[in-house]
Structure formats: structure tokens, C-alpha cells
C-alpha atoms as one frame of an Amber mdcrd trajectory, in Angstrom:
protein
   0.019  -0.034  -0.004   2.785   2.363   0.913   4.707   1.410  -2.352   1.360
   2.153  -4.308   0.650   5.291  -2.431   4.513   6.952  -3.769   4.262   5.224
  -6.871   0.776   7.413  -7.070   2.143  10.675  -5.864   5.133  10.154  -8.058
   2.797   9.838 -11.261   0.976  12.680  -9.767   3.794  15.131  -9.669   5.263
  14.073 -13.029   1.739  15.192 -14.429   2.091  18.448 -12.693   4.949  19.257
 -13.883   4.519  18.086 -17.517   1.321  19.808 -17.831   3.538  22.893 -15.591
   5.990  22.864 -18.954   3.438  22.883 -21.504   1.627  25.961 -19.673   5.203
  27.329 -19.954   6.084  26.640 -23.588   2.316  27.978 -25.080   2.955  30.897
 -22.811   6.744  31.465 -24.124   5.332  30.234 -28.312   2.246  32.836 -27.580
   4.778  36.152 -26.125   6.561  34.945 -29.191   3.642  35.205 -31.994   2.095
  38.815 -30.262   6.497  40.077 -30.719   6.078  38.846 -33.932   2.607  40.576
 -34.695   3.790  43.979 -33.619   7.051  43.359 -35.885   4.919  42.388 -38.696
   2.472  45.619 -38.006   5.167  48.020 -37.915   6.559  46.815 -41.378   3.247
  46.621 -42.846   2.347  50.504 -41.832   5.689  51.733 -42.914   6.032  49.772
 -46.037   3.041  52.439 -47.057   4.845  55.658 -45.163   6.413  58.053 -47.350
   8.946  59.825 -45.189  11.107  62.154 -47.595  11.816  66.091 -48.013   8.633
  67.483 -49.122   6.140  65.391 -47.424   5.788  63.133 -44.508   2.703  60.732
 -44.467   1.831  57.947 -42.444   2.384  58.829 -38.426   1.974  56.005 -35.873
   1.937  55.496 -32.533   5.099  53.336 -32.041   7.499  54.837 -29.825  10.545
  54.197 -32.198   8.842  56.026 -35.293  10.748  59.070 -36.336   7.148  61.162
 -37.306   5.233  59.075 -34.397   5.155  62.129 -32.468   2.379  63.636 -34.683
   0.340  60.562 -33.761  -2.438  61.703 -31.210  -1.231  58.395 -29.667   2.317
  59.526 -28.858   2.422  60.116 -24.935   2.115  63.951 -24.004  -0.192  65.852
 -21.071  -2.853  67.376 -22.959  -5.408  69.607 -21.336  -9.014  69.445 -21.885
 -11.936  71.554 -19.914 -10.004  71.338 -16.451  -8.351  68.216 -16.903  -4.939
  66.409 -17.946  -5.239  63.229 -20.099  -1.879  61.152 -20.811  -2.194  61.947
 -24.541  -4.647  64.169 -27.469  -6.209  60.970 -28.163  -7.606  60.517 -24.650
  -8.553  64.586 -24.513 -10.034  64.152 -27.740 -12.480  61.434 -27.075 -13.578
  63.399 -24.121 -14.411  65.856 -25.562 -16.803  64.029 -27.430 -19.224  63.998
 -24.678 -20.667  66.083 -21.694 -21.258  63.350 -19.152 -18.766  63.519 -16.130
 -18.697  59.679 -15.847 -17.567  58.756 -19.104 -15.152  61.576 -19.386 -13.716
  59.838 -16.367 -13.480  56.092 -18.240 -11.623  57.511 -20.783  -8.855  59.425
 -18.376  -8.164  56.223 -16.578  -7.748  54.473 -19.760  -4.627  52.611 -19.793
  -3.666  52.916 -23.207  -4.855  55.452 -26.184  -6.131  52.394 -28.202  -8.210
  51.956 -25.091  -9.610  55.631 -24.630 -10.369  55.267 -28.406 -12.661  51.984
 -27.858 -14.483  54.047 -25.155 -15.012  56.739 -27.231 -16.456  55.291 -29.447
 -19.462  54.191 -27.242 -19.451  57.382 -25.533 -23.356  59.449 -25.737 -22.046
  61.891 -28.301 -22.514  65.531 -27.721 -25.871  66.704 -29.328 -23.667  68.933
 -32.303 -20.585  66.305 -32.400 -20.423  66.768 -36.624 -20.346  70.060 -36.508
 -17.782  70.742 -33.631 -15.304  67.737 -33.984 -12.873  69.770 -36.163 -12.785
  72.754 -33.372 -11.986  70.128 -30.739  -9.461  68.271 -32.541  -7.695  71.340
 -33.275  -8.187  72.478 -29.914  -6.305  68.911 -28.046  -3.859  69.282 -30.813
  -2.597  72.692 -30.466  -2.661  72.320 -26.318  -0.606  69.434 -27.186   2.295
  70.879 -28.984   1.542  73.766 -27.328   2.600  72.306 -23.907   5.110  69.745
 -24.208   7.946  72.095 -26.169  10.282  69.228 -27.086   7.231  68.113 -29.662
   6.779  71.942 -30.224  10.010  71.723 -31.370   9.783  68.544 -33.542   7.240
  69.435 -35.214   8.267  72.802 -35.893  11.175  71.094 -37.464   9.407  69.638
 -40.044   9.619  72.897 -41.663   7.015  73.045 -44.830   6.425  69.434 -45.154
   3.358  68.074 -46.276   1.445  66.145 -43.113  -0.611  63.840 -44.038  -2.688
  60.933 -41.540  -2.309  58.432 -44.020  -3.784  55.027 -42.781  -5.272  51.391
 -43.132  -7.664  51.671 -40.728 -10.558  53.748 -42.841 -10.292  56.956 -41.187
 -11.542  59.060 -44.466 -12.269  62.142 -42.329  -8.778  63.271 -40.637  -6.679
  61.080 -42.739  -6.551  59.668 -46.217  -6.349  55.357 -46.893  -3.043  54.374
 -47.860  -5.038  51.997 -51.274  -7.594  53.828 -52.676  -5.457  57.521 -52.064
  -9.471  58.857 -50.333  -9.691  61.304 -47.911  -9.802  65.024 -46.104  -6.460
  64.747 -43.921  -8.313  67.032 -41.906  -5.957  66.146 -38.833  -2.644  66.537
 -40.848  -4.347  69.777 -42.554  -4.525  70.837 -38.663  -0.994  70.042 -37.747
   0.252  71.855 -40.544  -1.752  74.959 -38.802  -0.700  74.416 -35.541   2.946
  74.282 -36.998   2.686  77.342 -38.789   0.935  79.243 -35.824   3.594  77.863
 -33.472   6.364  78.771 -35.662   4.849  82.695 -36.480   4.383  83.060 -32.541
   6.947  81.537 -30.580   5.950  83.480 -27.512   2.409  82.154 -27.409
């Protein structure tokens, strides 16, 4: 009986060890796949971005991209109606609603992507379509006015054409990378803010 119990315990230990090893291998493989997806994602966005002496088409929230600072996903404290948000994406999403609880949820979002997701579900202010461009201008201006390093980097783009080329279908704030259709409102706002900050450096 004692021998059988010992053998049973040994078998259980072996099974548990094997299961833990399998879980570990699965987690490692998943982590490697996720990392690979991020790399592939970066490679994909860079495949259609155009960065040269006359234009900057495509800017993304990746921290190591040269022009990622132009993206609303770039970490940059941005002030909006009495609250400091961690990014201009958070601030813009908060501007979509007048309800404090919804703004609080956006403020607590850990990432700009999460803030965007929450912002797509909020109760829109009544005249949102008429005022959204003005709110985008307000938060983008504050982002670059408040953060001196980003302001200098924006001004350093000189007179280059800025365009939010994208693959996620935003033809209002950006331009579709395949069809080349879009109003590029964000790109034009960035160029307007650049001109203001360059011409009025003491603002």
C-alpha cells in the first residue's frame, strides 16, 4: 500500500510538472507570436508611409518611429476643460461627450487605443459632427504648445506636407493608403498648428 501510494504520488508529480512545462511553452510561444505580430504590424505601416524632404505621409503611435510624435497616440500630457489627459487621443475622445462619468472612464484608460475604444461608445454631444474639427484643433494645439520638445520637433518638419495616411478607413481625419481618398483633416490641423507655433513662438 505504501509503495502504491508513493508510486501514485510520483505519477501525480510527473503529470503536474509536464502540465506546467506545457503551459510555460504555450505562454512563451504566444509571447513570441505577439512580438512577431507587433514587428509585422510596424513593417506593414512603414511599407506605405512616405517620409522624405517634401512630405510626411503616415505617422503612427509606435514609440520608435521618427514621426510617431505626430500621432495622437504619442504620450503627451494634453489639457482639456480642466483635466490633464495622458495623450491628445484621450483628450479628443473625452471631448465627444459632456458626461463626467464617461470622461472619467476615458481618463482612466491605460492606453490611447483603450481610450479610443471607450470613446467610440460614449453618448455624443448633440452637435458633434459640427464641432469635432474644432475640438481636434484645440487638443492638438495644446499638445504641441504644452510639450516643448514636441513643439520643436513639429516646427522642425518645416514646410513639409503632413498627411495621416492610414489603413483603418479614416477618410475624414486621414487618407486611405490604398485608394488615396480622404480629407486629411488631422494633417491639415497639424500644419496649421505648426504655422501658428512657428510664427508666434512666444505664445
